[in-house]
Structure formats: C-alpha cells, structure tokens
N, C-alpha and C positions, 0 to 999 in steps of 0.2 A: 531565482533558481540559478544554480551553478553546477557545472560538471567539469571534470578533468580526466583525461585519458592518460594514465601512467604507462600504457603499453600492456603490462601484465594484468592490470586491473583498471576499471573505469569507476570513478566514484561520483555521486551526485548528492546535492543537498538542496533543500527548499524550505523557505519560510513563507507561510501564507497567513495573512490577517484579513478577516472579513467581518462585516457588520450587517446583520439582518434587522431591518427596521419594520417591526410589526407593532402590536400593542405593547410588547415588551422588547426593548432593544437587546439583541444578543450579539456579543462579540466573541469571535472564535479565532484561535491561533492553531495552525498546523505546522508541524516540523517533520521533515522527511530526510532520512539518510538511506542511501542505496549504493549497492556495489554490483558490478558485473565483471565476471572473470571469463574471458575467452580461453578455450583449451582445444586447439585444433579446430574441428568442425563443431565442437560442443561449446555451450555457454552456460555458466552457473550464475544465478542471480539471487540476491538477498536484499530485503528492504525493511525498514522500521519506520513507522509513522506514529506520531503522538499528536492528539488533538485535545484542546482544552477550550471549554466555553467559559470564559472568564466572568460572565455576568450571572452564572448559575450559582445559587446559594448552596447547592449540593456538591459543587465541584465536578459537574458533568464533563466527561471526556472519554477518550478511548485510546487504546494502544493496539497497533496492527503490526504483526510480524509475518513476513512472507518469504518463501524460498521457491526457487524455480530452476528448471533444467530445460535446455533447448538443444536439440540435435538438428543441424542443418544437413539436409540431403542434397541441396543445391542452393544457388543464390536466391531462389524463389520459394522453395519448399522446405518446411521444417516440422518436426514433431516436438511437442512440449508437454511438460507436466509441472504443475505448480501447486503450492499449498499455502493457505493463509489462515491466520488466527486473529480474531479481533476480540478484545476484552473491553467492555463498556464499564464505566464507573459513574456514580452519582446520578443514576437514572437515564443516562444517555442511551440513544437507540441507533448508533451508527451500525451500518450493515456490512456484510461480506458477501458479495455476489447476490445481493437481494435478500439474503437470509437475515432477519432481524431477531436477535435474541431477546427474550423477555426481560424487562427491567434492565438491570445492570449486568446482563449475562454475557456469555462468551459464545461466539460462533466460529466454526471452522469450515473451511471449504477446500476441495481439491478439484483441480481442473486438468484435463488431459485432452489433447487434440492435435490436429494437423493444421498448419497454416500454409496457405499458398497465395502468392501475389500474382495477379493477372496482369 
C-alpha cells in the first residue's frame, strides 16, 4: 500500500494478492485507488476497488465504487454520509455492508452517521 499527501488531495493505492487453499486453490488479486480531499472542516472521499479471482473459469470478480462526505464538528466528532456500489461478475458474491447480491448481481448501500472518538 502506498499513500501520498499532496496537500490539496491525498491519494492511496493498494495491490493485494492472496491464496485460499481449500479443495480448490483460489488466487485473488485486489486493486484499490482512493482519494481524499479536505475542504475546510469538510472532507470528500472517493475510492475504486477491482477484485479478480484468477483461478475462476467464469472470470469471477467485482468492482466497487464508493463516495463519501465527512463534516468535522470538532477534532473528535464528525457526521458522515457515504454511498457504495458493488457489481459482481462471473458468479462472484462479494458483499457491500453485508448485502450479498444474487449471482453476479449488483448491491448498493448508503451509510449515514455520527462518529465520536472517546
């Protein structure tokens, strides 16, 4: 993983490779690109994740696109809203906040809340 803060924007990238050894060995690669833009007491976020299971004959994988907004009331308290959309391919069943779409379906989720650090 790598991240760089340009001042006006912070960008992050990640490459993850994993192997699951069961009856059938599964190899998965995940790619992430993300950006965060501070704007006064506000912060805008966006990310894109692509996952591929290379050992799947159907080309199983998923694409996740997410956007978010955060408003800081103080150093410890903030309100947020975020949206995520995951699209599965090749029979993959990746989830979005625990929501699993049927087959190679698409799931969408919205989150709203308040965060406070104690």
